[in-house]
C-alpha positions as CSV (number, residue, x, y, z in Angstrom):
1,M,293.8,20.5,107.0
2,I,292.8,23.9,105.8
3,G,290.0,23.9,103.2
4,K,289.0,27.6,103.1
5,L,290.4,31.0,104.1
6,R,288.5,34.2,104.4
7,G,290.4,37.4,105.2
8,H,292.2,40.5,103.8
9,I,295.0,40.5,101.4
10,E,298.2,41.9,103.0
11,L,300.7,41.4,100.3
12,I,300.6,40.3,96.6
13,M,303.6,38.6,94.9
14,E,303.9,37.2,91.4
15,D,302.3,33.9,92.2
16,R,301.6,34.1,96.0
17,V,299.6,36.3,98.4
18,I,299.6,36.7,102.2
19,I,296.1,36.7,103.5
20,D,295.4,38.0,107.0
21,V,292.9,35.9,108.9
22,G,292.3,37.2,112.4
23,G,295.8,38.6,112.7
24,V,297.5,35.5,111.3
25,G,299.2,35.8,107.8
26,Y,298.8,32.8,105.6
27,L,301.1,32.4,102.6
28,V,299.0,31.1,99.7
29,H,300.2,30.0,96.3
30,L,297.8,31.1,93.5
31,A,297.6,30.7,89.7
32,G,298.6,34.0,88.0
33,R,295.0,34.5,86.7
34,A,293.8,34.5,90.3
35,V,296.5,36.9,91.5
36,E,295.5,39.4,88.9
37,S,292.0,39.5,90.2
38,L,293.0,40.4,93.7
39,G,294.0,43.7,95.2
40,V,295.9,44.7,98.5
41,G,293.5,46.1,101.1
42,Q,290.4,45.0,99.2
43,D,287.4,43.9,101.2
44,E,287.2,40.4,102.6
45,V,288.2,37.8,100.1
46,S,287.4,34.1,100.3
47,L,289.7,31.4,98.8
48,D,289.1,27.6,98.5
49,I,292.3,26.0,99.7
50,H,294.2,22.8,98.9
51,T,296.7,21.9,101.7
52,H,299.7,20.1,100.3
53,V,301.7,18.2,102.8
54,R,305.2,16.9,102.2
55,E,307.8,15.5,104.6
56,D,309.6,18.8,104.8
57,S,306.9,21.4,104.1
58,L,303.2,22.3,104.2
59,E,302.0,24.6,101.4
60,L,298.6,26.2,100.8
61,Y,297.2,26.6,97.3
62,G,294.3,29.0,96.9
63,F,291.5,29.3,94.3
64,T,288.9,32.0,93.7
65,H,286.6,29.5,92.0
66,R,285.7,26.0,93.3
67,K,286.0,24.5,89.8
68,N,289.7,25.4,89.6
69,L,290.3,23.6,92.9
70,E,288.6,20.6,91.5
71,V,290.8,20.6,88.4
72,F,293.9,21.2,90.5
73,E,293.2,18.2,92.8
74,M,292.3,16.0,89.8
75,L,295.6,16.9,88.2
76,L,297.5,16.0,91.4
77,A,296.0,12.5,91.2
78,V,297.8,11.9,87.9
79,S,301.2,10.2,88.2
80,G,304.1,12.7,87.7
81,I,301.9,15.8,88.1
82,G,302.9,18.0,91.1
83,P,301.3,21.3,92.4
84,R,303.6,23.6,90.3
85,L,302.6,21.9,87.0
86,A,299.0,21.8,88.1
87,L,299.1,25.5,88.6
88,A,300.8,26.0,85.2
89,V,297.8,24.2,83.6
90,L,295.4,26.7,85.3
91,N,297.7,29.6,84.3
92,T,297.4,28.6,80.6
93,L,293.9,27.1,80.3
94,E,290.5,28.0,81.8
95,A,288.9,25.1,83.6
96,E,286.4,24.8,80.9
97,D,289.1,24.6,78.2
98,F,291.0,22.0,80.1
99,V,288.0,19.8,80.7
100,G,287.0,20.1,77.0
101,A,290.5,19.2,75.8
102,V,290.6,16.1,78.0
103,E,287.2,15.0,77.0
104,A,288.0,15.5,73.3
105,G,291.4,13.9,73.6
106,D,292.9,17.2,72.2
107,V,296.6,16.7,73.0
108,A,297.6,19.8,71.0
109,V,295.7,22.1,73.4
110,L,297.1,20.4,76.5
111,T,300.7,20.7,75.2
112,Q,300.3,24.5,75.2
113,V,301.0,24.3,78.9
114,S,304.7,24.8,79.7
115,G,306.1,21.6,81.0
116,V,303.4,19.4,79.4
117,G,304.8,17.3,76.6
118,R,302.9,15.0,74.3
119,K,303.4,11.9,76.6
120,T,302.2,13.8,79.6
121,A,299.2,15.2,77.7
122,E,298.3,11.7,76.5
123,R,298.6,10.4,80.1
124,L,296.2,13.2,81.3
125,V,293.7,12.2,78.6
126,L,294.0,8.5,79.5
127,E,293.7,9.0,83.3
128,L,291.1,11.8,83.4
129,Q,288.9,11.4,80.4
130,D,286.2,9.5,82.3
131,R,286.5,11.7,85.4
132,V,286.6,15.4,84.2
133,G,282.8,15.3,83.5
134,R,282.3,15.3,87.3
135,I,283.7,18.8,87.6
136,D,280.9,21.3,88.0
137,L,281.7,24.2,85.6
138,V,278.4,26.0,86.0
139,P,278.1,27.9,89.3
140,A,275.1,27.1,91.5
141,S,273.9,30.7,91.2
142,R,273.5,30.2,87.5
143,R,272.1,26.7,87.5
144,G,269.0,27.4,89.5
145,G,267.0,24.2,89.8
146,H,268.0,22.8,86.4
147,D,270.5,20.1,87.3
148,A,267.9,17.5,86.6
149,E,267.3,18.9,83.1
150,A,271.0,18.8,82.3
151,E,271.3,15.2,83.5
152,E,268.2,14.2,81.6
153,A,269.7,15.7,78.4
154,V,273.0,13.8,79.0
155,A,271.1,10.5,79.6
156,A,269.1,11.1,76.3
157,L,272.3,11.6,74.3
158,E,273.8,8.5,75.9
159,A,270.7,6.5,74.9
160,L,271.4,7.7,71.3
161,G,274.8,6.0,71.4
162,Y,277.1,8.9,72.5
163,P,279.7,8.2,75.2
164,R,279.0,10.0,78.5
165,A,282.1,12.2,78.3
166,R,281.0,13.5,74.9
167,A,277.3,13.9,76.0
168,V,278.4,15.8,79.1
169,R,280.6,18.1,77.0
170,A,277.9,18.7,74.5
171,V,275.3,19.7,77.2
172,R,277.9,21.9,78.8
173,L,278.6,23.7,75.5
174,A,274.9,24.0,75.0
175,L,274.6,25.8,78.3
176,Q,277.5,28.2,77.6
177,G,276.4,31.8,77.3
178,R,272.8,31.0,78.1
179,D,270.7,31.3,81.3
180,P,270.0,27.7,82.5
181,V,266.7,28.9,83.8
182,D,265.5,29.3,80.2
183,M,266.8,25.9,79.1
184,G,264.8,22.7,79.3
185,A,266.0,19.1,78.7
186,Q,264.5,19.0,75.2
187,D,266.2,22.3,74.2
188,L,269.5,21.0,75.6
189,V,269.2,17.7,73.7
190,R,268.5,19.5,70.5
191,R,271.4,21.9,70.9
192,G,273.7,19.0,72.1
193,L,272.8,17.0,69.0
194,G,273.8,19.9,66.8
195,I,277.2,20.2,68.5
196,L,277.8,16.5,68.3
197,S,276.7,16.4,64.7
198,D,279.2,19.1,63.8
199,E,281.9,17.0,65.5
200,G,280.9,13.9,63.6
201,G,280.5,10.2,64.8
202,T,279.2,8.7,68.0
203,S,282.5,7.2,69.3
């Protein structure tokens, strides 16, 4: 299986690119957002790859950010979701928006994706709500050594009666737009409580 490709872009199409790796051209399917960020002849590009194998084909799906690969593969684990629909989700929603919608059970946001009706959206929430919190939305380069503080804040919110999915989302929102290096567990708990209070309830 191919898990990563590093090379030069030879050709860009609407939702695919050919990447030259040591003289071999790999056809890689991408979400439109990723295609727009690439350019022919640019310096070396690195893509995280999902290798999708079927009886009659082998297809490569590429991602410029690891979090998008994680969302993609989590979507594929849901009954009735194939790679095309999974890419459609990433074309419509940022990874953070998808995770937030699933955690909050926001079916209206999920049905913005072409091909995702209400029943499919409800199935996504049902099957993924307890899992999407595992997706790392904060790049390691921004986290520094503060994973422990974030987890401590989540645990504190859980101890106050909030479900883990809501606690993880609140801490993630508390981190948005701020440098994690400047955020301690107490600050995250305080900001997280404010977010949860605005949402109302503990269930």
